[in-house]
N, C-alpha and C positions, 0 to 999 in steps of 0.2 A: 407681524407674525410670519407671513409667508417668507420674507427675506431671512428671518431667523432660522426657519425650518430648512430653507435652501442652504444656508451657511453650514448647518449641522450635517446635512446629508452630503455635502462636498468636502467635509473634513475627513481626516483618516480615523477619527474616533468612532463615528457612527457605523461605517461598514465593519470596522474591527469587532465592535461589540456584537453586532448582528450575526456575523459569520462565526464568532466564538460561541454564542448561544446555539446556532445551528449545529456546530460541532459537538457541543456538550450533550444536546438532546439526541443527536444521531448516535453517539457512543454510549449514552447511558441506558444500557439494555441489561437489566439484572437477570434475565432468564438465559442469556447466552451461555454462561458456564454450565447450565444444567439442561442443555439441549439433548444430549443422548439419553439421560434418565427420563426425560419428558417423552421422547419418541418410543422408548422400549417400555415405558410404564403403562398403566391402565388407560391413559388418555388417548394414546395412538395405537398401543398393543402391536408394535413391530418388533421383529426379531433382530438380535445383534447383526446377523448375517445380512438382513435386508438393509439395515442402516449403513453398514460398512461397504457392501460390495455393489448395492444398487442405488442408493440414495445420495450419499456423500460425494461419490465421484462426478455427479452431475455439476456440482459447483465448479469444479476444476475445468470441465469442458466449457461450461457457460462463460467462465471468466476469460478463458483463452479466446473464445469466439468473439467476445465483445471487446476485449481490451484495446486493440489497435483502432477499430473504427470509432469507439467512444473517445479515445485519446485525441484523434483528430477532430471529431465533432465538438468536443469540449472547447477547443481553441477556436474553431470556426464559428460557434454560436455565442461565444464569449461568456462561458462559464455558468451564468445564472440559470438558463434552461436546463442544464444537466444537473445542477443542484436540485431543481424542482423534480426532474426525473428520478433522482436518487431518493427524495423524500417519498414519491408515490411508489417506487419499488419497494421500499422499506415497509410502508403500510400494507402493500399487497402481501409481502412476505409474512407479516405477522397475522394478517387476517387468515391466510391459508393455514398457518401453524395453529391458530386457534380453532377453526371451525371445519377445516378440511380433513379428510381421512384417507389412508391407503397409501400404497407406494408411489403411485403416479402423482397424487397430490403433493406428497413430500418432495418428489423430483422437481415439481414446479417450484416449490419453496426454494430448492437449491439453485434453480435457474434464475429466479428474480434476485436471490442473494448474490449470484454472480454478477448481475447487473449493478447491484449496489457496490461491490468491491471495484468493479470497473470504472464507476463514476467517481470514486474517492479522490481522484486526481483534481477534480474540480474544486474541492475544498481547499486544498493547499495551493492551488494556482490562483484562485479568485482574487485573493487579497492583493497580490502583486499588481493586479490591473487596476486597482482603485485607490492605491496609496502611493505616495512619492517614495523614491529610493531611499531617502534619509530615515524613513520609518520601518524599512524592510526587517532589519534585525529584531526590532521590538515586536512587531506584529507576528513575525514568525514564531517567536517564543511564546507569545500569547496563544496562538492557534495550536501549537503542538502541546503546550502545557495543558490546555483545557481538555484535550482529548485524553491525556494520561490521567488527569484528575477524574474525568467522567468514567473512565474504564475502572479506575480504582473504587469510586463511590458505587458503581453498578455492582461490581463483584462483592464488595462488603455488604451492601444492602441486600443483595440476593441471598448471601449466606446467613445473614442475621435473620431475614424473613423465613427462610427454610428451617434453620436450626432452632431458633427461639420462638417465633410466632407460628411455626408449622403451616406456613402459607404454601398452597399447592403450586406445582409448576405451571398449571393453567393460568393462575392469577398473576404469576411472575411474567408470563408472556403478555397478559392484559396490561400490565404496567409498562412493559416495553413498547406495546402498541401506542399507549398514551404518549410515551416519550418521543417516538419517532414522528407522531402526529404533530407534536409541537416543533419538531425540527423542521417539517414541511412548512408550517405557518412562519417560522422565522425566515425561511428561504424566500417567501413572497415579499418580504420587506427589504431584501437586499437591493441596493442600487444597481442598475444595469451598467456593466463596464462599457467603455467606448474603445478599448483597445484590448489586445491579447498579445501573447508571446510570439506567435508565428504569423498568423494570417492577418492580423490587424495591428501591425507594429506602428508606433508613431514615427519611427525613424526609417520606415520602409519607403522605397521609392513610390511616388505618386503615379497613379494611372494617367494615361494621355488625357482623358477627359474627366473632369471633376464629377459630374452627376453620376457617373457609374460607381463611384467609390462607395457610396452609401449602399448600393445594391450588393456589391461584392462583399462588403464587410459583414452583412448579416445573412447571406443567402437570399431568402425571399425579401423583397422591399417592404418596409413598414412605415406607417404614417409618421412616426417620430424621427426617422432617420434623417430626413431632409432638414429638420430644424436643429438637430443636435450635432451635425457634421459641419463645421465651419468651412472645411475645404470644398464641400459640395457646392456651395453658393459662389465661391470664387473661381470656379472652373471654367473651362472653354465651353463654347456653344455645344448644343446637344449633338452627339454623333449619330451616325446612321444606325437604325436598330440592329441590323445583323452584327455589326462590329461590337455594339454594346452588350449584346447577348452572349458573345463569345468571350469577352474580356474576362468575366469572373473565371470561367474555365482555364484560361491562360494563367491567370493569377494563382489558382490552386495548384496547376501543374508546376509552375515556377517555384511555389513554396515547398512541394514535395520534393522536387529536384534539389533545392537548397538544403532541405533536411538530410537527404542522402549524402551530399557533399560534406555536410558538417559531421555526420557519423563517420564517414570515411577518415576525415582528418582526426577526429577524437581518438579512434581506435588504432591510428598509426603510432600513437605513443605507446611503447611497451609497458610503461608503468600503469597507464590508465587500462590497457588491456588486461593486465595481470589482476588489478583490483576488480575489474568488471567481471572477469572470469570467476573469481571467488564469489562476488556478489550474486551472480546468477545461480551457481551451483549450490551455495549455501541457502539462498532464499528459497530455492525449489525444495530443498530438504526441510527447512523450517516450517514452510507453509503446509507440507505434508504432515509433518508431526503435529502441529497445531490443530489441523483439521481432524485428525483421528485419535488424539490422546485421550479424549473423553471415553471413547470406546475401550481403550485399554484399561482406563481407570475403573470402568463398569465391570470389565472382566476380573480384575483384581479384587474389587469389593462391590458385588452387585448391589445396585441402588435399591432394589425392593427388599433387601435384608440387612443393609449396612448404612450407617450414617455417611452422607455425602458432604465433603468439604471442598468441592471443586471451586466455589466462589472465593473462599479464603485463599486457595492456592494461586488462583489467578490474580487476586489482589497483591499478594506477596510478589509474584512474578513481575507484575507491572511495576511495582515499587523498586525491585532490584534492577529491572531493565532501565528504568529512568535514572536510578543512582549510578549504575555503571556508565551510562551514556554521559552523565555529567562528569564523572571522574576522569574521562578521557581528556577533557579540556585542561586538566591540571597535571597531566602526566607529560614530562619533557622526554621525548624519545626520538631518535632519528629513524622515522618510519621508512625512509628510503633504504636504509641498511637493514633494519629489523622488522620491517612490516610483514614480509612474507613469513618470517620465523614465528611471529605472533599469530598469523593466520594458521600456521601448521599446529602450534601448541594448543590454541584454544578450539580449533576444529577437532583435534584429538580429544580434548576434554568433552566436546559435544558428542563425539562418538562413544566415549566411555559412559557418559550419562545415558545415552539411548540403549546401549548394551545392558547396562544395569536395569533399566526398565524392562528389558526383554527377560532377563535371567531371574529377576526377583519375583516372588509372589506376595511380597509385602507391600501393601498400598502406600505406607509412609515412605518407604525406600523409592517407590515410583514417583510419588509427589516431589521428593527430594531431587531425583534425577531430572525432573522436568524443570524445577527452578534453576538448577545448575545449567541445563541446556539453553534455557531462555536468556539467563543472564550472560552467558558467554556469547551467544549470538548478537545480543543487543549491543555488547561491548564492540564486537568486531565490526557489525554494520555501521556504527557511528564512525569508527576509524576509517572504513572504506568510503563512507559518504564524504568525510573531510578530505580524503586523499583524492578522490575524484573531483570534487567541487572546487578545490583550492585554486586551480589554474584555469577554470572554465567560466565563461559568461553564464548568467543565469539561464539563458535560452539553451545553451548547449548542455548545461547540467540537467535541465528538465528533459531534454531530449534523450540523454544517456540514461537518466533515471528510468524513463518509460521503456527505452529498448532494453536495458538490463532486466527489468521486471517482465518484459515480454519473453526474453530468452529463458528466464527463471520458469515462467509458466509453461513454455514448451517442454522443458525438462521434467517439471511436475507432472504434466499430462502424460508423458512417457512412462513415469513411474506409476501413475495411477492405472493407465491401461494395462501394464504388464503385471503389476504386483497386486492391485486392489480390485479392479473391475472383475465382475463375475464372468465376463466374456474373455478375460485374460487368465492369469493364474488363480485369482481369487483367493489369495492366501488369508489365513486367520490373522487376527490383529497382533498376536504375539510375535509370529513369524515376520510380519510386516516391520515390526520395530528391530528385528535382527538385521533385516535388509537396510533399514535406515541408518543403523549403527555402522554397518559395513560401508555404506555410501559415504558417510562422513569420515571413515578411516581412510578411504581412497583420497578424499579432499585433503585430509591432513598430509598424506603421503606425497601428493603432487606438490604442495607448497613447502613441504620439508625439503624435497630435492631442489626446488627452485631457490629457497633460501640459502642452502648449502652452496649452490652454484654461485650465487651473488656474493656471499662472504668470502669464498675461496678466490673468486675473480678479483675482488677488492684488495685481498691480502696480497695476491700475486702482483697486482698493479703497484701497490705501495712498496713491495720489496723491489720491484724493478726501478721505480723512481729513486729509491734510496740508494740502489747500486749505482745508478747513472750519476747521482749527485756526489758520490764519493770517489768516482773514477777520476784519474789525473787528466 
């Protein structure tokens, strides 16, 4: 029996099932589309201005402060501890949402939710450390699909419970707490990886002395490292303690320097730099819109006097996003020639959707604008992901993914400080969406100019080649 259990745990199926279960329960939060009505309703009795200008900005600041250290920590401790940290942060978030009151308490909610979003990288990176490369494509599709399914199920369930069963927002949050608690339970059953992308590569050069490898791999030494690391037993005799204690620091410094060199090489490509620039600019705007759109909906149709359909809209938006992402795989386009033009056109559609949401007072037009905005963004981010990943190793793609998101978060923080925060301009939510629409208009203009330059350059080059070929 023990042999059978060991075989199951070392196959790709067991960790895939457990991490997918963790992803499902982490994402299955039916209360999330109704956060603003819950905060401004009788349960918390906060004003729209407090939610918009004092509470929601804390998530952006928390996420920015935690993203880079958590990104490195995730790889250094080999994913599982960070998944446990994510589960604990989710539970703390929903306990505070349920039982705490006041602006400061809700700011703490946003801080812990920033921790949750900063640790999401562990979910997508974990599975690559415990399965062989031949299963990467399959497990990637499982991990991503299960989160889309969970988000759709959560939104539909929340809408049905609110509209048909008249369940209170408090009880929706209780269901979310139960779900994230199950996610933490699933994380405990995940096998501990023995390698990671950067700090614990299997193909990385071995340290001079074998016994130090176990200590460097996990930070603080643990009783199981000596038994699970075959290289440790086969190493040289024990080194002197001072050299051994310095070696992990030199290893970490070497990894950081290598990451810097990899980034420099990746961004030396004009194509990757262009797609990464759009990624950072558009993701900053997208996150800002998603973070504050519920406040705009509550302004157009106040939740205390109108029916709320936030869950249904989020479910449709998730479905449209997944459908457009899948459609990209069946479209045959020369993205090297037409990629920037596509970025310009769909960014302009995003701008138009946001401007519609600003100028209309009709909640259904507002919902429609959000659906169009999210569908266009998901289409473009899928294209950008493919264009960046196609010529990179998995490690370099992960590095560029993390750095692009970091740059996006810096831009989003600037938008938050200037536009949203009460210590900045503290604009009302309708004016904010005018700013966001103008922001995407600028993005569309940048890439329209770039696309015209590329098309004209290629046309002139082809004309020149044709003229040379016909010359005597």
